[in-house]
Gaussian input, Z-matrix of N, CA and C with variables (Angstrom, degrees):
# hf/3-21g

backbone

0 1
 N
 C     1     B1
 C     2     B2     1     A1
 N     3     B3     2     A2     1     D1
 C     4     B4     3     A3     2     D2
 C     5     B5     4     A4     3     D3
 N     6     B6     5     A5     4     D4
 C     7     B7     6     A6     5     D5
 C     8     B8     7     A7     6     D6
 N     9     B9     8     A8     7     D7
 C    10    B10     9     A9     8     D8
 C    11    B11    10    A10     9     D9
 N    12    B12    11    A11    10    D10
 C    13    B13    12    A12    11    D11
 C    14    B14    13    A13    12    D12
 N    15    B15    14    A14    13    D13
 C    16    B16    15    A15    14    D14
 C    17    B17    16    A16    15    D15
 N    18    B18    17    A17    16    D16
 C    19    B19    18    A18    17    D17
 C    20    B20    19    A19    18    D18
 N    21    B21    20    A20    19    D19
 C    22    B22    21    A21    20    D20
 C    23    B23    22    A22    21    D21
 N    24    B24    23    A23    22    D22
 C    25    B25    24    A24    23    D23
 C    26    B26    25    A25    24    D24
 N    27    B27    26    A26    25    D25
 C    28    B28    27    A27    26    D26
 C    29    B29    28    A28    27    D27
 N    30    B30    29    A29    28    D28
 C    31    B31    30    A30    29    D29
 C    32    B32    31    A31    30    D30
 N    33    B33    32    A32    31    D31
 C    34    B34    33    A33    32    D32
 C    35    B35    34    A34    33    D33
 N    36    B36    35    A35    34    D34
 C    37    B37    36    A36    35    D35
 C    38    B38    37    A37    36    D36
 N    39    B39    38    A38    37    D37
 C    40    B40    39    A39    38    D38
 C    41    B41    40    A40    39    D39
 N    42    B42    41    A41    40    D40
 C    43    B43    42    A42    41    D41
 C    44    B44    43    A43    42    D42
 N    45    B45    44    A44    43    D43
 C    46    B46    45    A45    44    D44
 C    47    B47    46    A46    45    D45
 N    48    B48    47    A47    46    D46
 C    49    B49    48    A48    47    D47
 C    50    B50    49    A49    48    D48
 N    51    B51    50    A50    49    D49
 C    52    B52    51    A51    50    D50
 C    53    B53    52    A52    51    D51
 N    54    B54    53    A53    52    D52
 C    55    B55    54    A54    53    D53
 C    56    B56    55    A55    54    D54
 N    57    B57    56    A56    55    D55
 C    58    B58    57    A57    56    D56
 C    59    B59    58    A58    57    D57
 N    60    B60    59    A59    58    D58
 C    61    B61    60    A60    59    D59
 C    62    B62    61    A61    60    D60
 N    63    B63    62    A62    61    D61
 C    64    B64    63    A63    62    D62
 C    65    B65    64    A64    63    D63
 N    66    B66    65    A65    64    D64
 C    67    B67    66    A66    65    D65
 C    68    B68    67    A67    66    D66
 N    69    B69    68    A68    67    D67
 C    70    B70    69    A69    68    D68
 C    71    B71    70    A70    69    D69
 N    72    B72    71    A71    70    D70
 C    73    B73    72    A72    71    D71
 C    74    B74    73    A73    72    D72
 N    75    B75    74    A74    73    D73
 C    76    B76    75    A75    74    D74
 C    77    B77    76    A76    75    D75
 N    78    B78    77    A77    76    D76
 C    79    B79    78    A78    77    D77
 C    80    B80    79    A79    78    D78
 N    81    B81    80    A80    79    D79
 C    82    B82    81    A81    80    D80
 C    83    B83    82    A82    81    D81
 N    84    B84    83    A83    82    D82
 C    85    B85    84    A84    83    D83
 C    86    B86    85    A85    84    D84
 N    87    B87    86    A86    85    D85
 C    88    B88    87    A87    86    D86
 C    89    B89    88    A88    87    D87
 N    90    B90    89    A89    88    D88
 C    91    B91    90    A90    89    D89
 C    92    B92    91    A91    90    D90
 N    93    B93    92    A92    91    D91
 C    94    B94    93    A93    92    D92
 C    95    B95    94    A94    93    D93
 N    96    B96    95    A95    94    D94
 C    97    B97    96    A96    95    D95
 C    98    B98    97    A97    96    D96
 N    99    B99    98    A98    97    D97
 C   100   B100    99    A99    98    D98
 C   101   B101   100   A100    99    D99

   B1=1.4746
   B2=1.5291
   B3=1.3257
   B4=1.4718
   B5=1.5296
   B6=1.3284
   B7=1.4618
   B8=1.5205
   B9=1.3273
   B10=1.4710
   B11=1.5270
   B12=1.3330
   B13=1.4706
   B14=1.5245
   B15=1.3281
   B16=1.4726
   B17=1.5262
   B18=1.3429
   B19=1.4773
   B20=1.5201
   B21=1.3240
   B22=1.4702
   B23=1.5235
   B24=1.3187
   B25=1.4722
   B26=1.5231
   B27=1.3393
   B28=1.4646
   B29=1.5264
   B30=1.3350
   B31=1.4643
   B32=1.5193
   B33=1.3288
   B34=1.4699
   B35=1.5195
   B36=1.3355
   B37=1.4673
   B38=1.5232
   B39=1.3310
   B40=1.4678
   B41=1.5243
   B42=1.3331
   B43=1.4663
   B44=1.5276
   B45=1.3382
   B46=1.4629
   B47=1.5272
   B48=1.3341
   B49=1.4684
   B50=1.5220
   B51=1.3383
   B52=1.4756
   B53=1.5181
   B54=1.3369
   B55=1.4701
   B56=1.5241
   B57=1.3304
   B58=1.4729
   B59=1.5262
   B60=1.3315
   B61=1.4625
   B62=1.5214
   B63=1.3371
   B64=1.4637
   B65=1.5294
   B66=1.3433
   B67=1.4597
   B68=1.5330
   B69=1.3360
   B70=1.4656
   B71=1.5260
   B72=1.3247
   B73=1.4736
   B74=1.5240
   B75=1.3335
   B76=1.4686
   B77=1.5254
   B78=1.3251
   B79=1.4619
   B80=1.5174
   B81=1.3298
   B82=1.4700
   B83=1.5273
   B84=1.3280
   B85=1.4683
   B86=1.5230
   B87=1.3362
   B88=1.4654
   B89=1.5314
   B90=1.3251
   B91=1.4708
   B92=1.5266
   B93=1.3259
   B94=1.4691
   B95=1.5248
   B96=1.3328
   B97=1.4674
   B98=1.5313
   B99=1.3254
   B100=1.4674
   B101=1.5189
   A1=110.69
   A2=116.52
   A3=119.77
   A4=110.36
   A5=116.70
   A6=120.08
   A7=112.24
   A8=117.17
   A9=120.47
   A10=111.31
   A11=117.47
   A12=119.58
   A13=111.46
   A14=117.60
   A15=120.36
   A16=112.63
   A17=119.76
   A18=120.15
   A19=112.70
   A20=116.90
   A21=120.38
   A22=109.88
   A23=116.34
   A24=120.68
   A25=109.59
   A26=116.28
   A27=120.42
   A28=110.71
   A29=116.78
   A30=121.05
   A31=110.10
   A32=116.76
   A33=120.59
   A34=109.92
   A35=116.87
   A36=120.44
   A37=110.28
   A38=116.44
   A39=120.46
   A40=110.04
   A41=116.64
   A42=120.29
   A43=110.44
   A44=116.51
   A45=120.11
   A46=110.07
   A47=116.55
   A48=120.28
   A49=110.27
   A50=116.95
   A51=120.25
   A52=110.15
   A53=116.95
   A54=120.39
   A55=109.94
   A56=116.44
   A57=120.58
   A58=109.69
   A59=117.08
   A60=120.82
   A61=110.21
   A62=116.60
   A63=120.60
   A64=109.69
   A65=116.19
   A66=120.37
   A67=109.75
   A68=116.66
   A69=120.60
   A70=110.18
   A71=117.15
   A72=120.95
   A73=109.79
   A74=117.21
   A75=120.64
   A76=110.04
   A77=116.51
   A78=120.97
   A79=111.11
   A80=116.97
   A81=120.89
   A82=110.48
   A83=117.70
   A84=120.45
   A85=110.12
   A86=116.09
   A87=119.42
   A88=110.30
   A89=117.07
   A90=120.55
   A91=110.10
   A92=117.32
   A93=119.88
   A94=110.77
   A95=117.34
   A96=120.66
   A97=109.98
   A98=116.14
   A99=119.79
   A100=108.91
   D1=-45.56
   D2=-177.26
   D3=-61.40
   D4=-43.55
   D5=-178.48
   D6=-62.79
   D7=-32.48
   D8=-177.46
   D9=-80.28
   D10=-24.55
   D11=-178.32
   D12=-85.90
   D13=-22.73
   D14=-178.30
   D15=-56.30
   D16=-50.10
   D17=179.62
   D18=-57.73
   D19=-35.02
   D20=-179.29
   D21=-66.45
   D22=-45.09
   D23=179.71
   D24=-63.73
   D25=-42.19
   D26=179.84
   D27=-61.55
   D28=-43.46
   D29=179.63
   D30=-62.56
   D31=-40.16
   D32=179.94
   D33=-63.61
   D34=-40.12
   D35=179.46
   D36=-64.94
   D37=-41.62
   D38=179.44
   D39=-61.25
   D40=-42.45
   D41=179.62
   D42=-63.18
   D43=-41.23
   D44=178.74
   D45=-62.50
   D46=-41.91
   D47=-179.81
   D48=-61.32
   D49=-40.93
   D50=179.81
   D51=-64.93
   D52=-40.66
   D53=179.66
   D54=-63.74
   D55=-43.56
   D56=-179.69
   D57=-64.20
   D58=-42.80
   D59=-179.42
   D60=-61.39
   D61=-42.68
   D62=-179.81
   D63=-64.42
   D64=-40.07
   D65=-178.82
   D66=-65.99
   D67=-39.95
   D68=179.70
   D69=-63.55
   D70=-41.63
   D71=179.54
   D72=-62.37
   D73=-44.05
   D74=179.99
   D75=-62.90
   D76=-41.90
   D77=-179.68
   D78=-62.61
   D79=-41.43
   D80=-179.82
   D81=-65.03
   D82=-45.37
   D83=-178.20
   D84=-64.20
   D85=-34.03
   D86=-179.53
   D87=-68.05
   D88=-44.05
   D89=-178.29
   D90=-68.73
   D91=-34.41
   D92=-179.78
   D93=-66.62
   D94=-37.83
   D95=-179.72
   D96=-64.38
   D97=-41.79
   D98=-179.13
   D99=-74.53

């Protein structure tokens, strides 16, 4: 069971990292405009 759940947790972390990266990019572009 543990071995089968590891890939799922890893995928979830990768998705979170992508969301955070996208949010950081948006935040930077917003501050640069102002």
